[in-house]
VOKEMAR-163829 format. One line per field, with one value per residue: residue in one letter; x, y, z of N, C-alpha, C in turn; residue number from 1. Coordinates in nm, 3 decimals. Each point is the difference from the previous one (the first is absolute). Example, Ala and Ser with C-alpha at 12.3 -4.5 7.8 and 13.67 -1.06 7.14 Angstrom:
type <- (A | S);
nc1 <- (1.319 | -0.035);
nc2 <- (-0.569 | 0.105);
nc3 <- (0.780 | -0.072);
cac1 <- (-0.089 | 0.082);
cac2 <- (0.119 | 0.119);
cac3 <- (0.000 | 0.006);
cc1 <- (0.090 | -0.077);
cc2 <- (0.120 | 0.109);
cc3 <- (0.000 | 0.073);
seq <- (1 | 2);
REM end
This chain:
type <- (X | X | X | X | X | X | X | X | X | X | X | X | X | X | X | X | X | X | X | X | X | X | X | X | X | X | X | X | X | X | X | X | X | X | X | X | X | X | X | X | X | X | X | X | X | X | X | X | X | X | X | X | X | X | X | X | X | X | X | X | X | X | X | X | X | X | X | X | X | X | X | X | X | X | X | X | X | X | X | X | X | X | X | X | X | X | X | X | X | X | X | X | X | X | X | X | X | X | X | X | X | X | X | X | X | X | X | X | X | X | X | X | X | X);
nc1 <- (-0.956 | 0.093 | 0.056 | -0.106 | -0.061 | 0.094 | 0.058 | -0.124 | 0.008 | 0.195 | -0.016 | -0.071 | 0.131 | 0.075 | -0.115 | -0.027 | 0.103 | -0.054 | -0.105 | 0.116 | 0.104 | -0.083 | -0.059 | 0.114 | 0.073 | -0.138 | 0.050 | 0.127 | -0.077 | -0.100 | 0.074 | 0.075 | -0.123 | -0.051 | 0.135 | 0.008 | -0.086 | -0.018 | 0.151 | -0.130 | -0.041 | 0.056 | 0.079 | -0.111 | 0.025 | 0.080 | -0.027 | -0.088 | 0.065 | 0.135 | -0.052 | -0.070 | 0.136 | 0.061 | -0.062 | 0.060 | 0.163 | -0.005 | -0.076 | 0.042 | 0.123 | -0.066 | -0.018 | 0.089 | 0.059 | -0.106 | 0.018 | 0.120 | -0.032 | -0.068 | 0.100 | 0.102 | -0.025 | 0.062 | 0.107 | 0.037 | -0.059 | 0.078 | 0.168 | -0.019 | -0.022 | 0.120 | 0.043 | -0.041 | 0.010 | 0.100 | 0.051 | -0.115 | 0.004 | 0.126 | -0.032 | -0.082 | 0.156 | 0.077 | -0.052 | 0.002 | 0.175 | 0.010 | -0.081 | 0.063 | 0.086 | -0.035 | -0.030 | 0.100 | 0.039 | -0.114 | 0.049 | 0.110 | -0.067 | -0.091 | 0.061 | 0.075 | -0.099 | -0.003);
nc2 <- (12.629 | 0.124 | -0.076 | -0.087 | 0.095 | 0.075 | -0.070 | 0.025 | 0.107 | -0.002 | -0.105 | 0.022 | 0.122 | -0.054 | 0.000 | 0.128 | -0.018 | -0.119 | 0.026 | 0.083 | -0.060 | -0.125 | 0.119 | 0.074 | -0.168 | -0.034 | 0.166 | -0.001 | -0.157 | 0.041 | 0.140 | -0.097 | -0.011 | 0.110 | 0.095 | -0.096 | 0.022 | 0.069 | -0.060 | -0.104 | 0.050 | 0.105 | -0.122 | -0.053 | 0.080 | 0.060 | -0.059 | 0.024 | 0.108 | -0.049 | -0.085 | 0.072 | 0.057 | -0.108 | -0.046 | 0.117 | 0.005 | -0.137 | 0.031 | 0.116 | -0.084 | -0.113 | 0.090 | 0.076 | -0.166 | 0.008 | 0.088 | 0.008 | -0.095 | 0.059 | 0.066 | -0.113 | -0.022 | 0.099 | -0.009 | -0.162 | -0.002 | 0.084 | -0.027 | -0.065 | 0.108 | 0.141 | -0.172 | -0.017 | 0.131 | -0.011 | -0.141 | 0.012 | 0.105 | -0.044 | -0.128 | 0.129 | 0.097 | -0.106 | 0.033 | 0.145 | -0.076 | -0.079 | 0.081 | 0.135 | -0.116 | -0.123 | 0.092 | 0.036 | -0.115 | -0.073 | 0.135 | -0.040 | -0.029 | 0.114 | 0.134 | -0.062 | 0.017 | 0.110);
nc3 <- (17.098 | 0.065 | 0.004 | 0.010 | 0.057 | 0.026 | 0.071 | 0.027 | 0.099 | 0.037 | -0.028 | 0.027 | -0.003 | 0.044 | 0.039 | 0.104 | 0.016 | 0.077 | 0.056 | 0.023 | 0.017 | 0.072 | 0.038 | 0.034 | -0.002 | 0.051 | 0.026 | 0.028 | 0.073 | 0.109 | 0.066 | -0.008 | 0.066 | 0.101 | 0.025 | 0.023 | 0.106 | 0.099 | -0.023 | 0.048 | 0.107 | -0.022 | 0.057 | -0.006 | 0.001 | -0.015 | -0.008 | 0.064 | 0.022 | -0.010 | 0.050 | 0.106 | 0.036 | -0.029 | 0.125 | 0.095 | 0.003 | -0.019 | 0.127 | 0.032 | -0.031 | 0.039 | 0.063 | -0.027 | 0.017 | 0.045 | 0.067 | -0.019 | 0.117 | 0.087 | -0.032 | -0.063 | 0.077 | 0.071 | -0.010 | 0.016 | 0.099 | 0.030 | -0.083 | 0.038 | 0.139 | -0.017 | 0.029 | 0.136 | 0.041 | -0.025 | 0.086 | 0.124 | -0.023 | -0.041 | 0.056 | 0.016 | -0.005 | 0.006 | 0.130 | 0.000 | 0.044 | 0.093 | 0.114 | -0.005 | 0.053 | 0.031 | 0.071 | 0.045 | 0.106 | 0.096 | -0.040 | -0.007 | 0.134 | 0.070 | -0.018 | 0.101 | 0.156 | -0.002);
cac1 <- (-0.157 | -0.003 | 0.067 | -0.106 | -0.072 | 0.062 | -0.044 | -0.114 | -0.052 | 0.098 | -0.033 | -0.048 | 0.032 | 0.097 | -0.071 | -0.086 | 0.100 | 0.000 | -0.090 | -0.005 | 0.110 | -0.057 | -0.145 | 0.118 | 0.062 | -0.090 | -0.087 | 0.061 | -0.011 | -0.095 | 0.024 | 0.093 | -0.072 | -0.088 | 0.117 | -0.038 | -0.141 | -0.037 | 0.062 | 0.074 | -0.201 | 0.065 | 0.082 | -0.122 | -0.112 | 0.061 | 0.008 | -0.134 | -0.034 | 0.081 | -0.082 | -0.101 | 0.035 | 0.070 | -0.129 | -0.160 | 0.054 | -0.014 | -0.221 | -0.018 | 0.032 | -0.102 | -0.107 | 0.042 | -0.014 | -0.149 | -0.063 | 0.037 | 0.007 | -0.171 | 0.010 | 0.040 | -0.114 | -0.139 | 0.078 | -0.078 | -0.168 | -0.073 | 0.002 | -0.113 | -0.175 | -0.036 | 0.064 | -0.154 | -0.119 | 0.072 | -0.034 | -0.130 | 0.036 | 0.097 | -0.105 | -0.069 | 0.065 | 0.022 | -0.111 | -0.067 | 0.023 | -0.030 | -0.145 | -0.070 | 0.057 | -0.118 | -0.123 | 0.097 | -0.005 | -0.141 | -0.053 | 0.105 | -0.060 | -0.128 | -0.016 | 0.131 | -0.145 | -0.114);
cac2 <- (-0.008 | 0.093 | -0.101 | -0.075 | 0.071 | 0.027 | -0.118 | -0.050 | 0.092 | -0.017 | -0.062 | 0.101 | 0.069 | -0.068 | -0.081 | 0.107 | 0.099 | -0.137 | 0.016 | 0.107 | -0.024 | -0.082 | 0.049 | 0.049 | -0.069 | -0.035 | 0.136 | -0.008 | -0.058 | 0.021 | 0.115 | -0.039 | -0.104 | 0.098 | 0.055 | -0.106 | -0.051 | 0.157 | 0.005 | -0.124 | 0.032 | 0.096 | -0.049 | -0.071 | 0.122 | -0.008 | -0.132 | -0.046 | 0.157 | -0.022 | -0.118 | 0.066 | 0.137 | -0.084 | -0.054 | 0.095 | 0.045 | -0.166 | -0.018 | 0.073 | -0.022 | -0.057 | 0.071 | 0.102 | -0.083 | -0.050 | 0.158 | -0.007 | -0.144 | 0.065 | 0.116 | -0.038 | -0.044 | 0.108 | 0.070 | -0.079 | 0.007 | 0.149 | 0.033 | -0.115 | 0.044 | 0.046 | -0.008 | -0.124 | 0.069 | 0.004 | -0.092 | 0.065 | 0.074 | -0.110 | -0.147 | 0.064 | 0.072 | -0.129 | 0.001 | 0.097 | 0.006 | -0.144 | -0.010 | 0.087 | -0.124 | -0.110 | 0.063 | 0.027 | -0.119 | 0.047 | 0.101 | -0.078 | -0.144 | 0.013 | 0.087 | -0.078 | -0.082 | 0.050);
cac3 <- (-0.119 | -0.116 | -0.037 | -0.037 | -0.119 | -0.103 | -0.156 | -0.091 | -0.080 | -0.090 | -0.017 | -0.049 | -0.057 | -0.075 | -0.090 | -0.125 | -0.103 | -0.158 | -0.043 | -0.082 | -0.114 | -0.083 | -0.031 | -0.119 | -0.094 | -0.109 | -0.045 | -0.097 | -0.073 | -0.066 | -0.106 | -0.138 | -0.112 | -0.037 | -0.090 | -0.128 | -0.102 | -0.112 | -0.158 | -0.077 | -0.093 | -0.071 | -0.146 | -0.006 | -0.056 | -0.111 | -0.089 | -0.036 | -0.037 | -0.138 | -0.068 | -0.008 | -0.073 | -0.076 | -0.044 | -0.044 | -0.118 | -0.092 | -0.085 | -0.047 | -0.155 | -0.044 | -0.014 | -0.133 | -0.129 | 0.023 | -0.046 | -0.128 | -0.172 | -0.053 | -0.106 | -0.075 | -0.025 | -0.010 | -0.170 | -0.067 | -0.018 | -0.110 | -0.125 | -0.058 | -0.043 | -0.152 | -0.120 | -0.032 | -0.039 | -0.132 | -0.057 | -0.024 | -0.094 | -0.076 | -0.024 | 0.027 | -0.110 | -0.102 | -0.071 | -0.109 | -0.138 | -0.045 | -0.040 | -0.096 | -0.114 | 0.004 | -0.052 | -0.153 | -0.073 | -0.060 | -0.099 | -0.126 | -0.045 | -0.035 | -0.153 | -0.093 | -0.090 | -0.099);
cc1 <- (0.075 | 0.121 | -0.048 | -0.051 | 0.108 | 0.073 | -0.091 | 0.041 | 0.072 | -0.082 | -0.162 | -0.021 | 0.063 | -0.115 | -0.062 | 0.107 | 0.039 | -0.134 | -0.056 | 0.109 | -0.117 | -0.083 | 0.057 | 0.035 | -0.157 | -0.078 | 0.121 | 0.028 | -0.140 | 0.017 | 0.077 | -0.080 | -0.106 | 0.041 | 0.026 | -0.095 | -0.007 | 0.065 | -0.020 | -0.170 | 0.067 | 0.026 | -0.115 | -0.064 | 0.091 | 0.023 | -0.108 | -0.069 | 0.092 | -0.128 | -0.093 | -0.002 | 0.006 | -0.160 | -0.086 | 0.075 | -0.038 | -0.153 | 0.073 | 0.044 | -0.077 | -0.165 | 0.030 | 0.038 | -0.101 | -0.057 | 0.042 | -0.072 | -0.172 | 0.018 | -0.010 | -0.147 | -0.182 | 0.014 | -0.018 | -0.105 | -0.076 | 0.015 | -0.043 | -0.141 | -0.005 | 0.056 | -0.162 | -0.093 | 0.073 | -0.095 | -0.141 | 0.003 | -0.004 | -0.173 | -0.106 | -0.074 | -0.010 | -0.193 | -0.092 | 0.026 | -0.031 | -0.181 | 0.027 | 0.106 | -0.117 | -0.126 | 0.030 | 0.008 | -0.130 | -0.035 | 0.046 | -0.073 | -0.115 | 0.057 | 0.063 | -0.125 | -0.084 | 0.024);
cc2 <- (0.115 | -0.056 | -0.086 | 0.120 | 0.074 | -0.127 | -0.044 | 0.144 | -0.018 | -0.120 | 0.016 | 0.043 | -0.067 | -0.124 | 0.065 | 0.050 | -0.128 | 0.014 | 0.165 | -0.029 | -0.099 | 0.102 | 0.083 | -0.042 | -0.028 | 0.048 | 0.041 | -0.083 | -0.019 | 0.137 | -0.066 | -0.142 | 0.090 | 0.033 | -0.099 | -0.042 | 0.140 | 0.041 | -0.136 | 0.084 | 0.117 | -0.032 | -0.083 | 0.092 | 0.080 | -0.123 | -0.018 | 0.155 | -0.019 | -0.096 | 0.062 | 0.097 | -0.062 | -0.073 | 0.142 | 0.066 | -0.093 | 0.101 | 0.138 | 0.024 | -0.079 | 0.054 | 0.115 | -0.085 | -0.038 | 0.135 | -0.036 | -0.083 | 0.032 | 0.135 | -0.029 | -0.142 | 0.051 | 0.106 | -0.085 | -0.062 | 0.149 | -0.027 | -0.181 | 0.024 | 0.050 | -0.035 | -0.089 | 0.107 | 0.087 | -0.117 | -0.008 | 0.101 | -0.070 | -0.021 | 0.097 | 0.017 | -0.119 | -0.106 | 0.066 | 0.021 | -0.163 | 0.027 | 0.069 | -0.058 | -0.010 | 0.096 | 0.053 | -0.127 | 0.005 | 0.035 | -0.056 | -0.137 | 0.007 | 0.034 | -0.136 | -0.175 | 0.071 | 0.045);
cc3 <- (-0.083 | -0.105 | -0.119 | -0.117 | -0.087 | -0.091 | -0.057 | -0.102 | -0.143 | -0.078 | -0.116 | -0.107 | -0.138 | -0.098 | -0.085 | -0.095 | -0.121 | -0.058 | -0.081 | -0.119 | -0.124 | -0.079 | -0.104 | -0.104 | -0.069 | -0.031 | -0.129 | -0.161 | -0.120 | -0.138 | -0.096 | -0.064 | -0.071 | -0.175 | -0.121 | -0.055 | -0.053 | -0.114 | -0.078 | -0.072 | -0.084 | -0.148 | -0.042 | -0.030 | -0.100 | -0.082 | -0.053 | -0.068 | -0.144 | -0.069 | -0.125 | -0.147 | -0.162 | -0.125 | -0.109 | -0.132 | -0.089 | -0.074 | -0.055 | -0.131 | -0.046 | -0.047 | -0.111 | -0.110 | -0.003 | -0.099 | -0.152 | -0.157 | 0.043 | -0.021 | -0.075 | -0.107 | -0.042 | -0.180 | -0.070 | -0.050 | -0.040 | -0.102 | -0.038 | -0.047 | -0.100 | -0.106 | -0.087 | -0.064 | -0.161 | -0.141 | -0.042 | -0.089 | -0.132 | -0.067 | -0.025 | -0.217 | -0.092 | -0.020 | -0.032 | -0.160 | -0.082 | -0.093 | -0.146 | -0.149 | -0.002 | -0.110 | -0.211 | -0.123 | -0.056 | -0.061 | -0.133 | -0.057 | -0.074 | -0.158 | -0.103 | -0.077 | -0.096 | -0.092);
seq <- (1 | 2 | 3 | 4 | 5 | 6 | 7 | 8 | 9 | 10 | 11 | 12 | 13 | 14 | 15 | 16 | 17 | 18 | 19 | 20 | 21 | 22 | 23 | 24 | 25 | 26 | 27 | 28 | 29 | 30 | 31 | 32 | 33 | 34 | 35 | 36 | 37 | 38 | 39 | 40 | 41 | 42 | 43 | 44 | 45 | 46 | 47 | 48 | 49 | 50 | 51 | 52 | 53 | 54 | 55 | 56 | 57 | 58 | 59 | 60 | 61 | 62 | 63 | 64 | 65 | 66 | 67 | 68 | 69 | 70 | 71 | 72 | 73 | 74 | 75 | 76 | 77 | 78 | 79 | 80 | 81 | 82 | 83 | 84 | 85 | 86 | 87 | 88 | 89 | 90 | 91 | 92 | 93 | 94 | 95 | 96 | 97 | 98 | 99 | 100 | 101 | 102 | 103 | 104 | 105 | 106 | 107 | 108 | 109 | 110 | 111 | 112 | 113 | 114);
REM end
């Protein structure tokens, strides 16, 4: 009976050792896969960050170009408004001169008719 129990104990010990070895192998495999996934995730995050940084840089350049264009257009509009005011003033002066010339012509025609 003792011999049988010892034999069973040894068999169980070998089985336990095999299971423990299998668990260690599985644990090592899981750790390796986890490490690979972490590396891939870090690489993907880096690529995403690089892409995002590049997009932000391009957007900043485009925004700056738009600001410059807006500034240029505002300056152009301002100069056009000044030109319009100048032209209105000239038109008013010309209209006044025309009125005076017409009045003078009218006076001349009246004196000529007399």
